[in-house]
C-alpha positions in Angstrom: 49.8 32.5 -2.9 46.8 30.4 -4.1 48.2 27.1 -5.5 46.4 25.4 -8.4 45.5 22.5 -6.0 43.9 24.9 -3.5 42.1 26.8 -6.4 40.6 23.6 -7.8 39.7 22.4 -4.3 37.9 25.7 -3.6 36.2 25.7 -6.9 35.0 22.1 -6.3 33.7 23.1 -2.9 31.8 26.0 -4.3 30.2 23.9 -7.1 29.5 21.2 -4.5 27.7 23.6 -2.3 25.5 24.7 -5.1 24.9 21.1 -6.1 24.1 20.3 -2.5 21.5 23.1 -2.3 19.8 21.8 -5.4 19.9 18.3 -4.0 18.4 19.2 -0.7 15.7 21.2 -2.4 14.9 18.3 -4.8 14.8 15.8 -1.9 12.3 17.8 0.2 9.5 15.5 -1.3 11.3 13.0 -3.4 8.2 11.0 -4.1 5.9 13.9 -4.9 3.4 13.2 -7.7 5.0 13.8 -11.1 3.2 14.4 -14.4 3.1 11.3 -16.7 4.7 11.4 -20.2 1.3 10.9 -21.8 -2.4 10.7 -20.7 -2.6 7.7 -18.4 -5.2 5.0 -18.4 -4.2 3.8 -14.9 -2.9 5.7 -11.9 -2.0 2.6 -9.8 -1.0 -1.0 -10.5 -1.6 -4.3 -8.5 0.6 -7.2 -9.5 -0.4 -10.7 -8.5 2.8 -12.7 -8.9 2.3 -16.4 -8.9 5.8 -17.6 -8.1 6.8 -21.1 -9.3 5.4 -20.9 -12.8 1.6 -21.6 -13.1 0.7 -23.8 -16.0 -1.0 -22.0 -18.8 -2.2 -25.4 -20.1 -4.1 -26.0 -16.9 -5.5 -22.5 -16.2 -6.3 -20.4 -19.3 -5.0 -22.2 -22.4 -6.8 -25.6 -23.0 -5.2 -28.0 -25.5 -7.5 -30.9 -26.5 -4.6 -32.4 -28.6 -2.8 -33.3 -25.4 -5.8 -35.6 -24.4 -5.1 -37.6 -27.6 -1.4 -37.9 -26.9 -1.7 -38.5 -23.2 1.1 -40.7 -21.8 2.6 -41.3 -25.3 6.4 -41.4 -25.0 8.8 -39.5 -27.3 12.4 -38.3 -27.2 13.0 -34.6 -26.8 16.3 -33.0 -28.1 15.8 -29.2 -27.4 16.6 -29.3 -23.8 17.0 -25.5 -23.4 14.2 -24.4 -25.6 11.4 -25.2 -23.2 11.6 -28.2 -20.8 14.3 -28.7 -18.3 15.7 -31.9 -19.7 16.0 -33.8 -22.9 15.7 -37.5 -23.5 12.6 -39.8 -23.0 9.5 -37.8 -22.3 5.7 -38.3 -22.3 2.8 -36.0 -23.1 0.5 -35.0 -20.2 -3.1 -33.9 -20.7 -4.7 -31.4 -18.3 -6.4 -33.1 -15.4 -8.9 -30.3 -15.4 -11.9 -29.5 -17.6 -12.3 -26.1 -19.3 -15.4 -23.9 -19.9 -16.2 -20.7 -21.7 -17.1 -17.9 -19.2 -19.0 -14.7 -19.4 -20.4 -12.9 -22.5 -16.9 -12.9 -23.9 -16.6 -16.7 -23.8 -13.0 -16.7 -22.4 -11.8 -20.2 -21.7 -11.0 -20.8 -18.0 -10.2 -24.0 -16.1 -13.4 -25.1 -14.3 -11.6 -24.9 -10.9 -11.9 -21.0 -11.2 -15.4 -20.9 -9.9 -15.2 -17.3 -8.8 -13.0 -15.8 -11.5 -15.5 -17.0 -14.0 -17.9 -14.3 -12.7 -15.5 -11.5 -13.7 -14.3 -13.1 -16.9 -15.5 -10.2 -19.0 -13.1 -7.9 -17.1 -10.1 -10.0 -18.1 -7.7 -9.7 -21.0 -5.9 -13.1 -21.2 -2.5 -12.9 -23.1 -1.0 -16.0 -24.5 1.9 -14.7 -26.5 4.4 -13.7 -23.8 7.9 -15.3 -23.8 10.9 -15.0 -21.5 14.5 -16.2 -21.6 15.1 -18.3 -18.6 13.8 -21.6 -17.2 15.5 -21.2 -13.9 13.3 -19.7 -11.1 15.5 -17.0 -9.7 16.6 -15.6 -13.0 13.1 -15.8 -14.5 11.7 -14.1 -11.4 14.2 -11.3 -11.8 13.4 -10.9 -15.5 9.7 -10.7 -14.9 10.0 -8.3 -12.1 13.0 -6.2 -13.1 13.7 -6.9 -16.8 17.2 -8.3 -15.9 17.8 -12.0 -15.5 20.7 -11.5 -13.2 19.1 -9.1 -10.7 20.5 -5.8 -9.4 18.1 -3.7 -11.6 15.1 -1.7 -10.4 11.8 -3.5 -10.2 8.8 -2.5 -12.3 7.3 -0.9 -9.2 10.5 1.0 -8.6 10.5 2.4 -12.1 6.8 3.3 -11.7 7.4 5.3 -8.6 10.5 6.9 -10.0 8.4 8.2 -13.0 5.2 9.1 -11.2 5.9 9.5 -7.5 3.1 8.7 -5.1 -0.3 10.1 -4.2 0.2 9.7 -0.5 3.3 11.0 1.2 2.5 9.1 4.5 2.8 5.6 3.0 5.4 3.9 0.8 4.9 4.4 -2.9 5.7 0.8 -3.7 4.4 -1.9 -1.2 5.1 -5.6 -1.4 2.9 -8.2 0.3 4.8 -11.5 0.4 3.9 -14.8 2.0 5.7 -16.0 5.1 8.7 -16.9 3.0 10.1 -14.6 0.3 10.0 -15.7 -3.4 13.1 -17.2 -5.1 15.6 -14.4 -5.5 14.4 -12.7 -2.4 14.1 -8.9 -1.9 16.0 -8.3 -5.2 12.5 -8.9 -6.9 11.4 -5.5 -5.5 14.7 -3.7 -5.4 15.4 -0.1 -6.3 18.6 -1.3 -8.2 20.6 1.6 -9.4 17.8 4.0 -8.7 17.9 5.9 -5.4 16.7 4.1 -2.3 13.5 6.0 -2.2 12.0 3.8 -4.9 12.6 0.4 -3.4 9.6 -1.8 -2.4 8.5 -1.9 1.2 7.4 -5.4 2.3 4.7 -5.7 4.9 4.8 -8.8 7.0 1.8 -11.1 6.7 1.5 -11.7 10.5 2.3 -9.7 13.6 3.4 -6.1 13.1 3.5 -5.3 9.4 6.9 -3.6 9.9 9.2 -4.5 12.7 9.8 -1.7 15.2 7.2 0.5 13.5 5.7 1.4 17.0 7.9 3.3 19.5 8.9 1.7 22.7 6.8 2.3 25.8 7.2 5.8 27.2 8.4 7.5 24.0 5.9 10.0 22.9 5.5 11.4 19.3 6.9 14.7 20.6 10.0 13.0 21.9 10.3 11.2 18.5 9.9 14.4 16.6 12.6 16.1 18.7 14.9 13.2 18.1 14.3 13.2 14.4 14.9 16.9 14.1 18.2 16.6 15.9 19.3 13.7 13.8 18.2 15.6 10.6 20.4 18.6 11.7 23.4 16.4 12.2 22.8 14.5 8.9 22.5 17.8 7.0 25.9 18.9 8.5 27.4 15.6 7.4 25.8 16.0 3.9 27.2 19.4 3.5 30.7 18.0 4.0 30.1 15.0 1.9 27.5 15.9 -0.8 28.1 13.2 -3.3 26.6 10.0 -1.7 22.9 9.9 -2.1 22.2 7.3 0.5 22.0 9.7 3.4 19.2 11.7 1.9 17.2 8.6 1.3 17.9 7.4 4.8 16.7 10.7 6.2 13.5 10.5 4.2 13.0 6.9 5.3 13.1 8.0 9.0 10.5 10.7 8.3 8.3 8.3 6.3 8.5 5.7 9.2 7.4 8.5 11.6 4.4 9.3 9.4 3.5 5.7 8.9 3.0 5.1 12.6 -0.3 6.9 12.3 -1.3 5.5 8.9 -0.4 1.8 8.8 -2.1 0.4 11.9 -5.5 1.7 10.8 -4.9 0.7 7.2 -4.1 -3.0 8.0 -7.0 -3.2 10.5 -9.6 -5.2 8.5 -12.1 -5.1 11.3 -13.3 -1.8 9.8 -14.5 -3.7 6.7 -18.0 -5.0 6.5 -18.7 -8.7 7.2 -19.9 -9.1 3.6 -16.6 -7.7 2.3 -14.5 -10.1 4.4 -16.6 -13.0 3.3 -16.3 -11.9 -0.4 -12.5 -12.1 -0.1 -12.6 -15.4 1.6 -11.2 -14.0 4.8 -11.8 -16.5 7.7 -11.7 -19.6 5.6 -8.4 -21.5 6.0 -7.7 -21.9 2.2 -8.3 -18.4 1.2 -7.6 -16.3 4.4 -3.9 -15.4 3.7 -4.3 -14.4 0.0 -7.7 -12.8 0.7 -6.2 -10.5 3.3 -3.5 -9.4 1.0 -5.9 -8.8 -1.9 -8.1 -6.7 0.4 -5.1 -4.8 1.8 -4.0 -4.1 -1.9 -7.3 -2.6 -2.5 -7.1 -0.4 0.6 -3.5 0.6 -0.3 -4.4 1.9 -3.9 -7.5 3.5 -2.4 -5.2 5.5 -0.1 -2.9 6.6 -3.0 -0.2 3.9 -3.1 1.1 3.7 -6.6 2.2 0.1 -6.9 1.4 -3.0 -4.9 2.8 -6.5 -5.5 1.4 -9.7 -3.9 3.5 -12.9 -4.1 1.9 -16.3 -3.9 4.1 -19.3 -4.3 3.5 -23.1 -4.7 2.9 -23.3 -8.4 6.1 -25.3 -9.3 4.2 -28.5 -10.1 6.7 -31.0 -11.6 4.7 -33.8 -9.9 1.1 -34.3 -8.7 -0.1 -31.4 -10.9 -3.8 -32.0 -10.2 -3.4 -31.9 -6.5 -0.9 -28.9 -6.4 -2.6 -26.7 -8.9 -6.0 -27.4 -7.4 -4.7 -26.2 -4.0 -3.3 -23.0 -5.5 -6.4 -22.2 -7.5 -8.6 -22.7 -4.4 -6.3 -20.3 -2.4 -6.3 -17.5 -5.0 -9.6 -17.9 -7.1 -12.0 -16.2 -4.7 -9.7 -13.4 -3.4 -8.6 -12.2 -6.8 -12.1 -12.3 -8.2 -13.3 -10.3 -5.2 -10.4 -7.8 -5.8 -11.6 -7.1 -9.3 -15.3 -6.9 -8.3 -14.5 -4.7 -5.3 -12.4 -2.3 -7.4 -15.1 -2.0 -9.9 -17.9 -1.4 -7.5 -15.8 1.4 -5.8 -15.1 3.0 -9.1 -11.3 2.1 -9.0 -10.9 -0.6 -11.6 -10.9 1.9 -14.5 -7.9 3.6 -12.9 -6.1 0.5 -11.5 -4.2 -2.0 -13.6 -4.3 -5.5 -12.2 -1.9 -8.0 -13.7 -1.6 -11.8 -13.0 1.2 -14.1 -13.9 4.3 -16.1 -12.9 7.9 -16.3 -14.1 7.2 -18.7 -17.0 4.8 -21.3 -18.2 4.9 -25.1 -18.2 5.7 -27.8 -20.7 3.1 -30.1 -22.4 5.3 -33.0 -21.4 7.3 -34.4 -18.6 9.9 -37.0 -17.7 9.0 -40.5 -16.6 8.1 -39.9 -12.9 5.8 -42.7 -12.0 2.9 -42.7 -14.4 -0.3 -40.6 -15.0 -1.3 -40.1 -11.4 2.1 -38.6 -10.5 2.2 -36.4 -13.7 3.4 -32.9 -13.7 5.0 -30.4 -16.0 8.5 -28.9 -16.4 9.4 -25.3 -17.0 8.7 -23.5 -20.3 10.0 -20.1 -21.3 8.4 -20.0 -24.7 4.8 -20.1 -23.6 2.9 -18.7 -20.6 -0.4 -17.1 -19.8 -0.8 -13.6 -18.3 -4.0 -11.8 -17.7 -4.7 -8.1 -17.1 -7.8 -6.3 -15.9 -8.8 -2.6 -15.6 -6.6 0.3 -16.3 -7.3 0.6 -20.0 -6.9 -3.1 -21.1 -9.1 -4.8 -23.7 -11.5 -6.5 -21.4 -13.2 -9.8 -22.3 -10.5 -10.7 -24.9 -8.0 -13.4 -25.4 -4.9 -12.1 -27.2 -2.2 -14.3 -28.8 -2.1 -18.1 -29.0 0.2 -21.1 -28.5 0.6 -24.0 -30.9 -1.7 -27.1 -30.6 0.4 -28.5 -27.8 1.0 -25.3 -25.9 4.7 -25.7 -26.3 5.4 -22.2 -27.8 3.6 -19.0 -28.5 2.8 -18.5 -32.1 0.5 -15.5 -32.4 1.1 -11.9 -31.2 4.4 -13.2 -29.8 6.3 -10.7 -27.6 9.2 -10.8 -25.3 8.4 -9.8 -21.7 10.2 -6.4 -22.3 7.2 -5.5 -24.5 4.8 -6.4 -21.7 6.8 -4.1 -19.4 6.5 -1.4 -21.9 2.8 -1.9 -22.2 2.4 -1.7 -18.3 4.3 1.6 -18.3 2.3 2.9 -21.2 -1.0 2.2 -19.4 0.4 4.1 -16.4 1.3 7.0 -18.7 5.0 6.4 -18.9 7.2 6.0 -22.0 9.9 3.3 -21.6 12.2 5.3 -23.9 11.8 8.5 -21.8 11.8 6.8 -18.4 15.6 6.4 -18.2 18.3 6.8 -15.5 22.0 7.5 -16.2 24.1 4.7 -14.7 27.6 3.3 -15.5 28.0 5.4 -18.6 24.7 5.0 -20.3 21.0 5.8 -19.9 19.2 2.6 -18.7 15.5 1.7 -18.9 13.2 -1.1 -17.7 13.2 -2.8 -21.1 17.0 -3.0 -21.0 17.4 -2.3 -24.8 14.1 -0.9 -25.8 10.8 -2.5 -26.6 7.4 -1.9 -28.0 3.9 -1.6 -26.7 1.6 -4.6 -27.3 -1.3 -2.6 -28.8 -3.6 -5.7 -29.0 -3.8 -5.7 -25.1 -5.2 -2.1 -24.9 -8.5 -0.5 -25.7 
């Protein structure tokens, strides 16, 4: 006699087998190109993330009023609104001069000697706001939409929605410095999405991925035979336990690593580039070599069909010695990122590649008493920051939004970062309200609770 328990068990096994068959079929090429929700302006994105919080007041948002108030003391009460502390404060003018650049007349700090040449490609946005003044939570919010981490990064959502154009390379590549940013790898996590969509970091020195190359004496034929045997055993295990999705992702990761062995070494070999190109990116100069190499590699990656590339560059947390610290950061990044924009344009890639620059928040127009003018810096500010975009359908040669006369808060075209995320997805052909994933009882999305596209940033 067939008991109810055995009947339900058998029914579940049958349905499970059908589901497994569908799952295996779907996972044959999990990152295959997918049609966008709408016609896309960009097919790839390069994110230049300036970790530490670059000062909008000393880069793209000049405030002459601060020169009048420089070193004047006052008492701040709104501790959590912008700066890190209340009490006795003093105003700090920018140590840099500003100039209008290009035919568009965009205001740039005069330390940006190279970026000035591509000013007409930039759309500088001064209306963005975030919620946190703490580095890890603010980094998480800028990169994943969630201050507390654990959610998918923008790059993960992008590859979930669009797949990739090159099955032999990761769809989402991260190019960190020697040290990871605050919050670590959660900044490029797949979160609750399947593991296929997480960012793959490439190391800045040595082998880009540890153990990418096989040990001596192991040929590709041997590797292929080993992977085939492993896949057979994994499929048998998957048939017995169809519910967990991690195994399918692990199997695909093994296959991707095998394919990458032939692709990555040639891709990261910059000796194939002309001497003029290397010089343009500042490669070979101590100040610009590291960031220049990563910017050039980003161009090569999108050229090869990688969907989302993110470069992290730290050192922008200038509470003290603002002039010295920001000068060093600008010298390190100015030439490489200007070269990236110019190089993309001359290769016909800028129109289809969205480039976005920014940090996790802006800086305050004032600081605590820390030793006088020469030591002056700025604290964190969630209510005002500068972000610029280039290529990929943005409104080139324009400044959008504005902050008040002190640069303390955005006052025109003000949008939460969730709206910036919706705009990035929109330019890539994705609709935040349609790009959802069912998790923990509800459909989740990058914006968390929904947002709107900042139309002023687009053509």
